[in-house]
Every structure is written in structure tokens, then in C-alpha cells.
N, CA, C and O of each residue as an XYZ file, in Angstrom:
396
protein
N       4.297     22.388     -5.717
C       4.646     21.862     -4.406
C       5.946     21.058     -4.522
O       6.091     20.244     -5.434
N       6.879     21.281     -3.613
C       8.150     20.569     -3.660
C       8.066     19.265     -2.872
O       7.184     19.074     -2.034
N       8.997     18.388     -3.164
C       9.043     17.109     -2.444
C       9.281     17.361     -0.961
O       8.680     16.706     -0.110
N      10.163     18.316     -0.653
C      10.456     18.616      0.749
C       9.205     19.084      1.488
O       8.954     18.651      2.613
N       8.424     19.957      0.873
C       7.209     20.423      1.550
C       6.205     19.286      1.715
O       5.466     19.246      2.698
N       6.176     18.368      0.763
C       5.303     17.197      0.893
C       5.735     16.332      2.076
O       4.898     15.873      2.854
N       7.045     16.111      2.209
C       7.553     15.296      3.318
C       7.310     15.982      4.659
O       6.953     15.331      5.640
N       7.504     17.295      4.696
C       7.279     18.034      5.938
C       5.805     18.030      6.342
O       5.489     18.059      7.531
N       4.920     17.996      5.376
C       3.490     18.032      5.655
C       2.842     16.660      5.761
O       1.621     16.558      5.878
N       3.644     15.614      5.722
C       3.121     14.250      5.777
C       2.370     14.007      7.072
O       2.764     14.488      8.135
N       1.288     13.257      6.970
C       0.517     12.915      8.165
C      -0.122     11.552      7.965
O      -0.231     11.055      6.844
N      -0.535     10.968      9.058
C      -1.235      9.687      9.022
C      -2.723      9.942      9.209
O      -3.131     10.664     10.119
N      -3.514      9.351      8.353
C      -4.967      9.523      8.417
C      -5.568      8.332      9.153
O      -5.266      7.180      8.840
N      -6.415      8.615     10.126
C      -7.065      7.555     10.902
C      -8.591      7.641     10.836
O      -9.285      6.735     11.295
N      -9.106      8.718     10.271
C     -10.562      8.876     10.103
C     -10.821      9.134      8.632
O     -10.177      9.976      8.006
N     -11.772      8.396      8.095
C     -12.050      8.467      6.667
C     -13.471      8.934      6.413
O     -14.379      8.678      7.203
N     -13.644      9.621      5.301
C     -14.980     10.028      4.880
C     -15.684      8.815      4.279
O     -15.046      7.953      3.676
N     -16.977      8.758      4.445
C     -17.768      7.679      3.860
C     -18.077      8.059      2.410
O     -19.218      8.354      2.054
N     -17.030      8.043      1.591
C     -17.135      8.512      0.216
C     -16.263      7.626     -0.669
O     -15.118      7.333     -0.322
N     -16.794      7.207     -1.797
C     -16.034      6.361     -2.721
C     -14.833      7.128     -3.277
O     -14.880      8.346     -3.449
N     -13.768      6.394     -3.551
C     -12.580      6.981     -4.167
C     -12.805      7.023     -5.676
O     -13.207      6.029     -6.281
N     -12.546      8.168     -6.269
C     -12.715      8.301     -7.715
C     -11.723      7.386     -8.436
O     -10.559      7.293     -8.047
N     -12.187      6.721     -9.476
C     -11.372      5.747    -10.202
C     -10.070      6.355    -10.720
O      -9.023      5.714    -10.633
N     -10.108      7.575    -11.258
C      -8.888      8.176    -11.790
C      -7.864      8.441    -10.686
O      -6.662      8.321    -10.922
N      -8.319      8.797     -9.498
C      -7.399      9.006     -8.377
C      -6.796      7.684     -7.924
O      -5.604      7.610     -7.626
N      -7.608      6.655     -7.872
C      -7.122      5.331     -7.490
C      -6.079      4.837     -8.494
O      -5.060      4.271     -8.099
N      -6.324      5.046     -9.769
C      -5.371      4.633    -10.805
C      -4.056      5.401    -10.686
O      -2.993      4.834    -10.938
N      -4.106      6.674    -10.309
C      -2.882      7.457    -10.116
C      -2.066      6.914     -8.945
O      -0.840      6.834     -9.022
N      -2.741      6.546     -7.873
C      -2.047      5.975     -6.712
C      -1.391      4.652     -7.103
O      -0.244      4.396     -6.737
N      -2.106      3.821     -7.833
C      -1.551      2.535     -8.271
C      -0.377      2.736     -9.226
O       0.596      1.983     -9.177
N      -0.460      3.730    -10.080
C       0.647      4.019    -10.996
C       1.873      4.489    -10.216
O       2.996      4.098    -10.535
N       1.670      5.317     -9.206
C       2.785      5.759     -8.360
C       3.419      4.562     -7.655
O       4.643      4.479     -7.552
N       2.601      3.645     -7.174
C       3.123      2.440     -6.522
C       3.915      1.599     -7.511
O       4.979      1.077     -7.178
N       3.399      1.470     -8.717
C       4.072      0.667     -9.740
C       5.436      1.259    -10.101
O       6.376      0.523    -10.399
N       5.539      2.576    -10.074
C       6.783      3.253    -10.436
C       7.757      3.395     -9.268
O       8.858      3.916     -9.447
N       7.374      2.946     -8.091
C       8.232      3.058     -6.912
C       9.509      2.249     -7.091
O       9.523      1.252     -7.812
N      10.586      2.685     -6.429
C      11.838      1.942     -6.540
C      11.735      0.570     -5.881
O      10.977      0.367     -4.933
N      12.512     -0.354     -6.409
C      12.566     -1.696     -5.828
C      13.981     -2.240     -5.989
O      14.735     -1.777     -6.844
N      14.335     -3.214     -5.174
C      15.660     -3.828     -5.242
C      15.888     -4.391     -6.641
O      15.093     -5.179     -7.152
N      16.987     -3.969     -7.240
C      17.357     -4.420     -8.586
C      16.265     -4.138     -9.622
O      16.238     -4.749    -10.690
N      15.388     -3.228     -9.298
C      14.256     -2.864    -10.160
C      13.431     -4.079    -10.588
O      12.891     -4.118    -11.693
N      13.345     -5.044     -9.720
C      12.617     -6.275    -10.060
C      11.102     -6.095     -9.972
O      10.345     -6.805    -10.634
N      10.675     -5.149     -9.157
C       9.245     -4.881     -8.986
C       8.455     -6.176     -8.761
O       7.449     -6.442     -9.420
N       8.938     -6.950     -7.827
C       8.317     -8.252     -7.539
C       7.177     -8.075     -6.542
O       7.263     -8.480     -5.383
N       6.111     -7.459     -7.033
C       4.960     -7.184     -6.190
C       3.676     -7.220     -6.999
O       3.679     -7.158     -8.228
N       2.608     -7.320     -6.280
C       1.263     -7.213     -6.846
C       0.454     -6.349     -5.882
O       0.674     -6.380     -4.671
N      -0.468     -5.594     -6.424
C      -1.336     -4.757     -5.610
C      -2.774     -5.207     -5.812
O      -3.224     -5.406     -6.941
N      -3.477     -5.363     -4.722
C      -4.874     -5.786     -4.765
C      -5.725     -4.644     -4.214
O      -5.480     -4.146     -3.116
N      -6.714     -4.244     -4.981
C      -7.638     -3.184     -4.579
C      -8.866     -3.845     -3.968
O      -9.561     -4.614     -4.632
N      -9.130     -3.544     -2.696
C     -10.260     -4.154     -1.989
C     -11.314     -3.085     -1.709
O     -11.097     -2.165     -0.921
N     -12.452     -3.230     -2.371
C     -13.566     -2.302     -2.158
C     -14.726     -2.974     -1.426
O     -15.510     -2.302     -0.756
N     -14.835     -4.272     -1.549
C     -15.945     -5.017     -0.952
C     -15.909     -4.889      0.574
O     -14.888     -5.175      1.199
N     -17.016     -4.462      1.164
C     -17.057     -4.195      2.609
C     -16.816     -5.449      3.446
O     -16.189     -5.365      4.502
N     -17.294     -6.598      3.004
C     -17.091     -7.836      3.770
C     -15.619     -8.261      3.754
O     -15.096     -8.734      4.763
N     -14.963     -8.094      2.622
C     -13.536     -8.427      2.532
C     -12.724     -7.437      3.360
O     -11.778     -7.833      4.042
N     -13.082     -6.156      3.307
C     -12.391     -5.153      4.130
C     -12.545     -5.474      5.614
O     -11.607     -5.305      6.392
N     -13.726     -5.934      5.998
C     -13.979     -6.312      7.393
C     -13.082     -7.480      7.803
O     -12.513     -7.473      8.895
N     -12.956     -8.467      6.945
C     -12.101     -9.625      7.252
C     -10.630     -9.226      7.336
O      -9.900     -9.718      8.196
N     -10.199     -8.343      6.453
C      -8.820     -7.851      6.511
C      -8.575     -7.087      7.804
O      -7.523     -7.227      8.427
N      -9.541     -6.287      8.198
C      -9.438     -5.518      9.439
C      -9.272     -6.447     10.633
O      -8.441     -6.194     11.506
N     -10.047     -7.507     10.678
C      -9.929     -8.489     11.762
C      -8.561     -9.158     11.735
O      -7.962     -9.393     12.784
N      -8.064     -9.466     10.543
C      -6.785    -10.167     10.408
C      -5.609     -9.322     10.881
O      -4.668     -9.852     11.473
N      -5.647     -8.017     10.627
C      -4.507     -7.176     11.005
C      -4.688     -6.473     12.342
O      -3.736     -5.909     12.881
N      -5.902     -6.503     12.879
C      -6.132     -5.927     14.203
C      -6.040     -4.413     14.266
O      -5.685     -3.858     15.305
N      -6.350     -3.744     13.178
C      -6.328     -2.278     13.136
C      -7.706     -1.796     12.695
O      -7.972     -1.709     11.496
N      -8.572     -1.487     13.631
C      -9.973     -1.173     13.338
C     -10.143     -0.029     12.347
O     -11.044     -0.071     11.509
N      -9.292      0.993     12.427
C      -9.457      2.154     11.549
C      -9.294      1.794     10.073
O      -9.851      2.472      9.209
N      -8.544      0.746      9.777
C      -8.323      0.347      8.385
C      -9.644     -0.003      7.705
O      -9.864      0.358      6.549
N     -10.505     -0.692      8.408
C     -11.784     -1.101      7.841
C     -12.733      0.042      7.567
O     -13.727     -0.131      6.862
N     -12.441      1.212      8.117
C     -13.285      2.382      7.883
C     -12.965      3.078      6.566
O     -13.742      3.911      6.100
N     -11.833      2.743      5.968
C     -11.461      3.337      4.681
C     -12.335      2.755      3.573
O     -12.685      1.575      3.621
N     -12.690      3.562      2.581
C     -13.543      3.055      1.503
C     -12.834      2.053      0.592
O     -13.485      1.269     -0.099
N     -11.498      2.081      0.591
C     -10.696      1.170     -0.226
C      -9.469      0.771      0.579
O      -8.886      1.594      1.284
N      -9.083     -0.484      0.473
C      -7.826     -0.946      1.063
C      -6.946     -1.424     -0.079
O      -7.378     -2.219     -0.914
N      -5.700     -0.934     -0.117
C      -4.734     -1.414     -1.095
C      -3.826     -2.407     -0.389
O      -3.133     -2.060      0.567
N      -3.836     -3.624     -0.860
C      -3.019     -4.683     -0.278
C      -1.803     -4.868     -1.173
O      -1.944     -5.084     -2.376
N      -0.615     -4.785     -0.595
C       0.606     -5.001     -1.367
C       1.175     -6.370     -1.008
O       1.304     -6.717      0.166
N       1.510     -7.135     -2.035
C       1.976     -8.512     -1.854
C       3.313     -8.706     -2.549
O       3.459     -8.371     -3.725
N       4.284     -9.244     -1.833
C       5.555     -9.609     -2.444
C       5.396    -10.911     -3.205
O       4.691    -11.814     -2.755
N       6.048    -11.014     -4.356
C       5.885    -12.206     -5.193
C       7.147    -13.047     -5.314
O       7.142    -14.070     -6.000
N       8.223    -12.633     -4.661
C       9.484    -13.366     -4.765
C       9.958    -13.778     -3.382
O      10.776    -13.089     -2.772
N       9.459    -14.873     -2.894
C       9.827    -15.331     -1.551
C      11.304    -15.694     -1.464
O      11.885    -15.643     -0.380
N      11.924    -16.059     -2.583
C      13.330    -16.465     -2.554
C      14.285    -15.291     -2.773
O      15.500    -15.489     -2.781
N      13.767    -14.082     -2.949
C      14.618    -12.912     -3.130
C      15.140    -12.430     -1.790
O      14.522    -11.579     -1.151
N      16.278    -12.970     -1.359
C      16.839    -12.664     -0.042
C      18.080    -11.779     -0.200
O      18.950    -12.059     -1.025
N      18.151    -10.717      0.594
C      19.326     -9.844      0.581
C      20.452    -10.484      1.398
O      20.230    -11.459      2.116
N      21.653     -9.932      1.281
C      22.812    -10.465      2.006
C      22.592    -10.492      3.515
O      23.140    -11.351      4.206
N      21.797     -9.561      4.029
C      21.540     -9.498      5.472
C      20.533    -10.558      5.917
O      20.273    -10.703      7.112
N      19.960    -11.306      4.956
C      19.007    -12.357      5.290
C      17.557    -11.922      5.230
O      16.652    -12.738      5.406
N      17.331    -10.652      4.984
C      15.973    -10.096      4.918
C      15.400    -10.289      3.515
O      16.097    -10.040      2.531
N      14.144    -10.727      3.403
C      13.524    -10.811      2.071
C      13.413     -9.414      1.446
O      13.047     -8.456      2.127
N      13.726     -9.304      0.160
C      13.672     -8.017     -0.535
C      12.298     -7.366     -0.451
O      12.190     -6.152     -0.276
N      11.253     -8.173     -0.575
C       9.913     -7.586     -0.656
C       9.522     -6.827      0.609
O       8.709     -5.906      0.535
N      10.077     -7.186      1.772
C       9.715     -6.457      2.992
C      10.211     -5.010      2.939
O       9.575     -4.112      3.491
N      11.332     -4.792      2.282
C      11.864     -3.440      2.111
C      11.135     -2.741      0.968
O      10.670     -1.611      1.114
N      11.041     -3.426     -0.170
C      10.413     -2.827     -1.353
C       8.990     -2.359     -1.077
O       8.613     -1.256     -1.472
N       8.212     -3.172     -0.414
C       6.810     -2.834     -0.190
C       6.619     -1.784      0.894
O       5.552     -1.178      0.986
N       7.637     -1.563      1.713
C       7.510     -0.526      2.739
C       7.868      0.852      2.197
O       7.562      1.864      2.827
N       8.508      0.900      1.044
C       8.854      2.191      0.420
C       7.615      2.742     -0.145
O       7.631      3.826     -0.728
């Protein structure tokens, strides 16, 4: 499969199966996130894996997106360098974590 075909076939998922994510698949996703590009390759981020249903429920309430809480796992990405500001005044982590 080519990168172009992956981009063309991209979609947003809003309904999830009530099925646990296999650990090896979760680790592959986290590894892909870890290898993602970042400003100056600083990789100033942390990823939190949330499986606990009560914590997922609280996160869902906090962000106001009900479908998120239906996922069996939530990956929370956190910027760790609040002082990393680009010339335009935008914090680096807002760009890095959106990639």
C-alpha cells in the first residue's frame, strides 16, 4: 500500500467496536507516534494510554465529544515544553502534536 493511497482512503471513525485493542497493535501506534516529526526533532511530548472506563468517561466529559468515550482506548498526547515558542508566537507542541 502506498502513502498516497493511504491518504486518499483516510477516514474519521466515530463508532467503535466493543473490543479490546491488542497490545502489539497499540505498541505499533505508539511507536509511530514516537517517530513522528517534531520541531527541531525535540520530541517534547508524552503519550498517555487510557483504558480505564471511568477515566475515559471523565475525559469525554472534559472535551465534550461523546463518541470519544466509546473507544476502548484513548491516547492522550501532552506537550512537555511550554516555553518552546515559535517565531509566530505559537507554542511548538500545538503543531507537533497535531501531526
